[in-house]
N, CA, C and O of each residue as an XYZ file, in Angstrom:
320
protein
N      -9.609    -27.472    -52.159
C      -8.769    -26.032    -53.461
C      -7.644    -26.473    -53.690
O      -6.969    -26.944    -52.775
N      -7.209    -26.417    -54.929
C      -6.402    -26.705    -55.298
C      -4.174    -26.238    -54.810
O      -4.174    -25.094    -54.357
N      -3.116    -26.646    -54.827
C      -2.527    -25.510    -53.989
C      -1.991    -24.535    -55.124
O      -1.231    -23.595    -54.890
N      -2.470    -24.866    -56.363
C      -2.244    -23.442    -57.461
C      -3.273    -22.927    -56.959
O      -2.740    -22.282    -56.056
N      -4.672    -22.668    -56.838
C      -5.569    -22.439    -56.709
C      -5.139    -21.427    -55.504
O      -5.515    -20.271    -55.695
N      -4.389    -21.667    -54.253
C      -4.394    -20.180    -53.399
C      -2.689    -20.095    -53.178
O      -2.274    -19.750    -52.072
N      -2.015    -20.325    -53.946
C      -0.748    -20.082    -54.016
C      -0.813    -18.968    -54.771
O      -1.423    -18.718    -55.811
N       0.538    -17.794    -53.496
C       0.553    -16.924    -54.337
C       1.752    -16.625    -55.524
O       2.890    -17.084    -55.434
N       1.158    -15.558    -56.931
C       1.963    -15.675    -57.770
C       3.890    -15.681    -57.669
O       4.483    -14.878    -56.949
N       4.371    -16.378    -58.240
C       5.572    -15.824    -58.145
C       5.710    -15.155    -58.874
O       5.077    -15.036    -59.923
N       7.099    -14.196    -58.254
C       7.687    -12.775    -58.516
C       7.918    -12.687    -59.609
O       8.399    -13.706    -60.106
N       7.790    -11.928    -60.195
C       8.643    -11.726    -61.667
C      10.808    -12.357    -61.880
O      11.760    -11.782    -61.353
N      10.874    -13.677    -62.833
C      12.211    -13.413    -62.714
C      12.639    -14.321    -63.634
O      11.588    -14.775    -64.085
N      13.669    -14.936    -64.260
C      14.639    -15.152    -65.155
C      14.878    -16.470    -64.877
O      15.112    -16.784    -63.710
N      14.856    -17.563    -66.017
C      15.935    -18.849    -66.001
C      17.200    -18.433    -66.940
O      17.397    -17.983    -68.069
N      18.124    -18.959    -65.515
C      19.113    -18.004    -66.632
C      20.507    -19.372    -67.233
O      21.338    -19.968    -66.548
N      20.311    -19.423    -68.308
C      20.990    -20.803    -69.274
C      22.961    -19.886    -69.864
O      23.261    -18.704    -70.030
N      23.495    -20.713    -69.946
C      24.952    -20.126    -70.470
C      25.060    -21.146    -71.802
O      25.090    -22.303    -71.382
N      25.116    -21.108    -72.994
C      26.137    -22.056    -73.539
C      26.749    -23.203    -73.892
O      27.504    -22.958    -74.833
N      26.777    -24.142    -73.637
C      28.326    -24.340    -73.191
C      28.601    -25.617    -74.137
O      29.557    -26.216    -73.643
N      28.168    -26.245    -75.247
C      28.782    -26.557    -76.653
C      27.190    -26.856    -77.554
O      26.013    -26.766    -77.207
N      27.470    -27.015    -78.085
C      26.280    -27.352    -79.566
C      25.532    -27.960    -78.952
O      25.693    -28.898    -78.171
N      24.128    -27.112    -79.501
C      22.893    -27.141    -78.329
C      23.265    -28.128    -76.950
O      23.087    -29.317    -76.687
N      23.727    -27.247    -76.406
C      24.019    -27.947    -74.785
C      23.941    -26.471    -73.674
O      24.558    -25.407    -73.710
N      23.251    -26.821    -73.058
C      22.879    -25.494    -72.219
C      23.410    -25.984    -70.956
O      23.333    -27.171    -70.637
N      23.848    -25.253    -70.366
C      23.988    -25.415    -68.608
C      22.900    -24.007    -67.503
O      22.854    -22.778    -67.449
N      22.371    -24.904    -66.975
C      21.289    -24.120    -66.102
C      22.176    -23.103    -65.173
O      22.807    -23.815    -64.391
N      22.388    -22.125    -65.013
C      22.781    -21.009    -63.868
C      22.332    -20.816    -63.084
O      22.989    -21.022    -62.064
N      20.870    -20.271    -62.898
C      19.708    -20.936    -62.161
C      18.741    -19.762    -62.249
O      18.543    -19.161    -63.305
N      18.085    -19.428    -60.975
C      16.366    -17.749    -61.200
C      17.546    -16.797    -60.754
O      18.659    -16.762    -60.229
N      16.597    -16.094    -61.289
C      16.948    -14.322    -60.411
C      15.650    -14.057    -60.165
O      14.635    -14.710    -60.408
N      15.853    -12.786    -59.539
C      14.713    -12.150    -59.581
C      14.503    -11.660    -60.622
O      15.082    -12.099    -61.616
N      13.246    -10.166    -60.750
C      13.637     -9.240    -62.482
C      13.555     -7.901    -61.400
O      12.744     -7.445    -60.595
N      14.678     -7.634    -61.820
C      14.411     -5.585    -61.379
C      13.947     -5.117    -62.064
O      14.026     -5.127    -63.292
N      12.875     -4.185    -60.802
C      12.105     -3.554    -61.564
C      12.484     -1.968    -61.486
O      13.196     -1.304    -60.733
N      11.536     -1.627    -62.813
C      12.463     -0.683    -63.500
C      13.257     -0.179    -64.612
O      13.545      0.965    -64.964
N      13.661     -1.852    -65.280
C      14.564     -2.133    -66.091
C      13.375     -1.998    -67.559
O      12.264     -2.511    -67.690
N      14.028     -1.251    -68.350
C      13.524     -2.424    -69.476
C      13.905     -3.405    -69.496
O      14.696     -3.931    -68.713
N      12.941     -4.213    -71.237
C      12.905     -5.779    -70.529
C      14.473     -6.366    -71.364
O      14.667     -7.516    -70.971
N      15.435     -5.987    -72.217
C      16.670     -6.516    -72.044
C      17.849     -5.554    -71.077
O      19.017     -5.895    -70.895
N      17.428     -4.732    -70.725
C      18.612     -3.982    -69.576
C      18.185     -5.542    -68.246
O      18.719     -6.045    -67.257
N      17.047     -5.725    -68.995
C      16.671     -6.305    -67.500
C      17.192     -7.962    -67.629
O      17.778     -8.663    -66.804
N      16.699     -8.275    -69.072
C      17.293     -9.744    -69.235
C      19.481    -10.202    -69.117
O      20.047    -11.290    -69.010
N      20.183     -8.418    -69.231
C      21.223     -8.798    -69.384
C      22.152     -8.460    -67.443
O      23.169     -8.929    -66.932
N      21.058     -7.405    -66.934
C      21.231     -7.573    -65.218
C      21.109     -9.442    -64.427
O      21.745    -10.061    -63.574
N      19.876     -9.746    -65.360
C      20.131    -10.950    -65.482
C      21.200    -12.417    -64.732
O      21.330    -13.214    -63.803
N      21.775    -11.872    -66.133
C      22.683    -13.156    -66.884
C      23.805    -12.247    -65.867
O      24.581    -13.173    -65.632
N      24.392    -11.049    -65.116
C      25.250    -10.309    -64.816
C      25.168    -11.459    -63.199
O      26.067    -12.069    -62.621
N      24.101    -11.380    -62.992
C      23.346    -11.585    -61.448
C      23.842    -13.138    -61.356
O      24.776    -13.615    -60.712
N      22.919    -13.746    -62.199
C      23.600    -15.262    -62.436
C      24.974    -16.047    -62.440
O      25.332    -17.220    -62.332
N      25.702    -14.513    -62.664
C      26.962    -14.940    -63.433
C      28.280    -14.325    -62.024
O      29.501    -14.435    -62.144
N      27.468    -13.645    -60.670
C      28.206    -12.686    -59.982
C      29.114    -12.193    -61.192
O      30.336    -12.335    -61.242
N      28.130    -11.450    -62.382
C      29.284    -10.324    -63.049
C      30.049    -10.984    -63.220
O      30.664     -9.984    -63.591
N      31.007    -12.074    -63.393
C      31.796    -12.845    -64.522
C      31.305    -13.327    -66.495
O      32.017    -13.693    -67.430
N      30.161    -13.136    -66.414
C      29.473    -13.022    -67.346
C      30.039    -12.611    -69.016
O      29.400    -11.826    -69.717
N      31.285    -13.261    -69.471
C      31.823    -13.010    -70.860
C      30.938    -12.799    -71.962
O      29.961    -13.487    -72.257
N      31.607    -11.238    -72.854
C      30.906    -11.277    -74.713
C      31.215    -12.234    -74.957
O      30.121    -12.662    -75.325
N      32.300    -13.567    -75.160
C      32.519    -14.089    -76.139
C      31.435    -15.803    -75.550
O      31.641    -16.869    -76.130
N      31.019    -15.757    -75.088
C      29.808    -16.276    -74.350
C      28.408    -16.305    -75.152
O      28.143    -15.426    -75.972
N      27.647    -17.229    -74.903
C      26.402    -17.347    -75.072
C      25.506    -17.828    -74.266
O      25.385    -18.971    -73.823
N      24.816    -16.792    -74.081
C      23.904    -16.854    -72.124
C      22.520    -16.247    -72.928
O      22.397    -15.442    -73.852
N      21.457    -17.101    -72.046
C      20.199    -16.750    -72.394
C      19.333    -16.878    -70.910
O      19.344    -17.747    -70.038
N      18.330    -15.157    -71.102
C      17.955    -15.268    -69.637
C      16.199    -15.478    -70.278
O      15.736    -14.843    -71.225
N      15.422    -16.583    -69.423
C      14.222    -17.046    -70.170
C      12.969    -16.364    -68.883
O      13.270    -16.534    -67.701
N      12.134    -15.905    -69.092
C      11.321    -15.216    -68.127
C      10.706    -16.634    -67.821
O      10.347    -17.621    -68.463
N      10.779    -16.180    -66.364
C      10.385    -17.943    -65.283
C       9.098    -18.020    -65.907
O       9.025    -18.945    -66.716
N       8.355    -17.526    -65.814
C       6.589    -17.719    -66.148
C       7.004    -18.404    -67.833
O       6.450    -19.397    -68.304
N       7.781    -17.826    -68.333
C       7.331    -18.630    -69.410
C       8.023    -20.113    -69.968
O       7.560    -20.881    -70.811
N       9.527    -20.245    -69.044
C       9.957    -21.849    -68.708
C       8.835    -22.230    -68.430
O       8.273    -22.715    -69.412
N       8.148    -22.232    -67.378
C       7.447    -22.623    -66.675
C       6.190    -23.274    -67.806
O       6.006    -24.488    -67.716
N       5.399    -22.555    -68.776
C       4.715    -22.768    -69.788
C       5.563    -23.735    -70.473
O       5.316    -24.941    -70.454
N       6.460    -23.273    -71.018
C       7.581    -24.435    -71.726
C       7.533    -25.170    -71.498
O       7.125    -25.778    -72.488
N       7.789    -26.422    -70.033
C       7.172    -27.083    -68.921
C       5.651    -27.845    -69.202
O       5.545    -29.051    -68.976
N       4.823    -27.277    -69.563
C       3.863    -27.551    -69.601
C       2.598    -28.668    -70.432
O       1.457    -28.353    -70.771
N       3.250    -29.934    -70.576
C       2.710    -30.237    -71.768
C       2.140    -32.066    -71.611
O       2.842    -32.776    -70.891
N       1.406    -32.449    -72.018
C       0.694    -34.375    -71.539
C       1.555    -34.966    -72.402
O       2.038    -34.294    -73.313
N       1.933    -36.547    -72.218
C       1.771    -37.282    -73.031
C       0.385    -36.984    -73.832
O      -0.602    -36.393    -73.396
N       0.603    -37.627    -75.288
C      -0.523    -38.091    -76.206
C      -1.025    -39.368    -75.665
O      -0.308    -40.211    -75.127
N      -2.985    -39.513    -75.933
C      -3.262    -40.392    -75.392
C      -3.003    -41.607    -76.894
O      -2.623    -41.473    -78.057
N      -3.546    -42.971    -75.863
C      -3.270    -43.839    -77.277
C      -3.875    -43.885    -78.421
O      -3.457    -44.626    -79.311
């Protein structure tokens, strides 16, 4: 059996990024999703958690669901 089949599913969470230039992003980290919050409030909370509450409205942040981040990483090199 593969590790994937026996692995416990990861708890919901976010990958949080901050824009640092044109088309450049800095990874701030991964944070767990706060239960009971609607989607937008959960993303906002994730950004606040990742920045220790120092996020500024003048900066651009992104909070991407960890599951979507992993899906985005799933690709394969085209065959010959």
